[in-house]
C-alpha positions in Angstrom: -23.7 -6.5 -7.5 -22.9 -3.6 -9.4 -18.8 -2.1 -10.1 -18.0 0.3 -6.9 -15.9 2.5 -9.5 -13.4 3.0 -6.7 -10.8 4.5 -8.7 -10.8 7.0 -11.8 -7.3 6.7 -13.2 -4.5 7.9 -11.6 -2.7 10.2 -14.2 0.8 10.7 -13.8 3.0 11.9 -16.2 5.5 9.7 -17.9 8.8 11.9 -16.2 6.8 11.5 -12.6 6.0 7.6 -13.2 10.1 7.7 -13.9 11.3 9.4 -10.8 9.0 8.3 -8.6 10.4 4.3 -9.5 14.3 5.4 -9.3 13.3 7.0 -5.8 11.7 3.8 -4.4 14.5 1.3 -6.1 17.4 3.3 -4.8 14.9 2.8 -1.0 14.9 -0.5 -1.7 18.8 -0.6 -1.8 19.3 1.7 0.7 16.7 -1.0 2.7 18.3 -3.8 1.9 21.7 -2.2 2.8 21.1 -2.3 5.8 20.9 1.6 6.4 19.2 2.8 9.1 16.1 4.6 7.3 16.9 7.9 9.6 20.5 8.4 8.7 19.6 8.5 4.8 20.7 12.2 3.6 18.7 13.1 1.1 21.2 15.3 -1.1 23.4 11.5 -1.4 20.1 9.9 -1.9 19.1 11.6 -4.8 22.8 11.4 -6.4 22.6 7.7 -5.8 18.7 7.5 -7.8 19.8 9.5 -10.2 17.2 12.2 -9.5 18.4 16.1 -8.8 17.1 17.4 -5.6 14.9 20.1 -7.0 13.2 17.3 -8.3 12.6 15.0 -5.4 11.5 18.6 -3.4 9.2 19.3 -6.4 7.1 16.3 -5.1 8.3 15.5 -2.2 8.5 16.9 1.4 10.9 13.7 2.6 11.9 10.7 2.4 8.6 8.5 3.5 6.4 10.3 0.9 8.1 8.1 -1.8 7.0 5.2 0.3 3.3 6.8 0.5 3.1 7.5 -3.2 4.3 4.1 -4.2 1.1 2.6 -1.7 -0.8 4.9 -3.4 -0.3 3.6 -6.3 -0.9 -0.3 -5.5 -4.2 1.0 -3.8 -5.2 2.7 -7.0 -3.7 -1.0 -8.9 -5.5 -2.8 -6.2 -9.2 -0.2 -7.0 -8.9 -1.0 -10.8 -8.5 -4.7 -10.4 -11.8 -4.5 -7.8 -13.3 -2.5 -10.2 -13.1 -5.3 -12.6 -14.0 -8.0 -11.3 -17.6 -9.3 -12.7 -18.7 -10.0 -8.7 -17.3 -8.2 -6.1 -17.7 -10.2 -2.7 -15.5 -10.8 0.0 -14.0 -14.0 -1.5 -12.6 -12.3 -4.8 -11.4 -9.0 -3.4 -9.8 -11.0 -0.5 -7.7 -12.9 -3.6 -7.1 -9.4 -4.9 -5.5 -8.0 -1.3 -3.2 -10.9 -1.1 -2.1 -10.9 -4.7 -1.4 -7.2 -3.9 0.5 -7.8 -1.4 3.0 -10.6 -2.7 3.0 -8.5 -6.1 4.1 -5.9 -3.0 6.5 -7.5 -0.3 9.6 -5.0 -0.2 7.2 -2.0 0.1 5.5 -3.6 3.3 9.0 -4.4 4.5 9.5 -0.7 4.5 6.7 0.3 6.4 8.1 -0.8 9.7 11.8 0.5 8.4 10.4 4.0 7.7 8.4 4.0 11.0 5.4 4.8 8.8 3.0 2.4 9.9 0.1 5.6 11.2 0.3 6.9 7.9 0.4 4.2 5.8 -2.6 2.4 7.5 -4.6 5.7 7.5 -4.4 5.8 3.7 -5.7 1.5 3.8 -8.3 3.1 6.2 -9.6 5.5 3.9 -10.2 3.1 1.4 -12.1 1.1 3.6 -14.4 3.8 4.7 -14.6 4.9 0.9 -16.4 1.6 0.2 -18.6 1.7 3.2 -19.7 5.1 2.1 -20.2 3.5 -1.3 -22.7 0.7 0.2 -24.2 3.4 2.1 -22.6 1.6 5.5 -24.2 2.5 8.9 -22.5 5.7 9.6 -21.4 6.0 13.5 -19.9 2.8 12.4 -17.4 3.7 9.7 -14.6 5.4 11.8 -14.4 2.6 14.1 -14.6 -0.2 10.8 -12.2 1.5 8.5 -9.7 1.7 11.2 -9.9 -1.5 12.3 -9.8 -2.8 9.1 -7.0 -0.8 7.4 -4.7 -1.9 10.7 -5.7 -5.3 10.6 -4.8 -6.0 6.9 -1.7 -3.8 7.2 -0.2 -5.8 10.1 -1.3 -9.3 7.9 0.6 -8.0 5.1 3.8 -6.5 7.4 3.9 -10.0 9.2 3.5 -12.0 5.8 6.5 -9.8 4.6 8.6 -10.1 7.6 8.3 -13.6 8.1 11.6 -15.2 8.2 10.1 -17.9 5.5 7.5 -16.8 3.0 4.6 -18.3 3.6 2.7 -19.8 0.1 1.0 -17.4 -1.4 -2.5 -19.9 -0.8 -2.0 -20.3 2.2 -1.8 -17.0 3.2 -5.5 -16.4 1.4 -6.7 -18.9 3.3 -5.4 -17.2 6.5 -6.6 -14.1 6.0 -10.0 -15.2 4.9 -10.0 -17.2 8.6 -8.7 -13.8 10.5 -10.8 -11.4 8.8 -14.6 -10.9 8.7 -16.6 -11.9 5.7 -19.5 -9.5 6.4 -19.4 -6.6 8.5 
């Protein structure tokens, strides 16, 4: 099977990367400190992250944008990993998906905390839809399948991340392969 080339290199300048990393780390700290998401004040948050409010508002409308940008970075990484596969199939891509979930457990925990499931699900559905379009999949079913799979993958990741005891990655991979369709 030919390479899909899902992504072109995402170009983010170093200052934006550093600011995003600082903001994301500060958000994780707020989560770990059990601060309610809707009680975070941008001014105090920016001071904590050591990022000016002007920089924050230059790149983000609100705090949920930090999480969305982080997911865009993860999705770009996923796409690059899929593009690098010698053979693109369910077995290989499911391994990449599970690896990305486990590499970003804290990020998935932030979804429920910040109440942005629908926004993140739309990002995931968009990637699935892009794959379906590239494979010339039946157009009438593209929206349903992309939304279903985007939601299923996100729900799976949230369940893994929020479990009281972290499931071993190999067990999660086997479960993922049993729960999600290998072929559409």
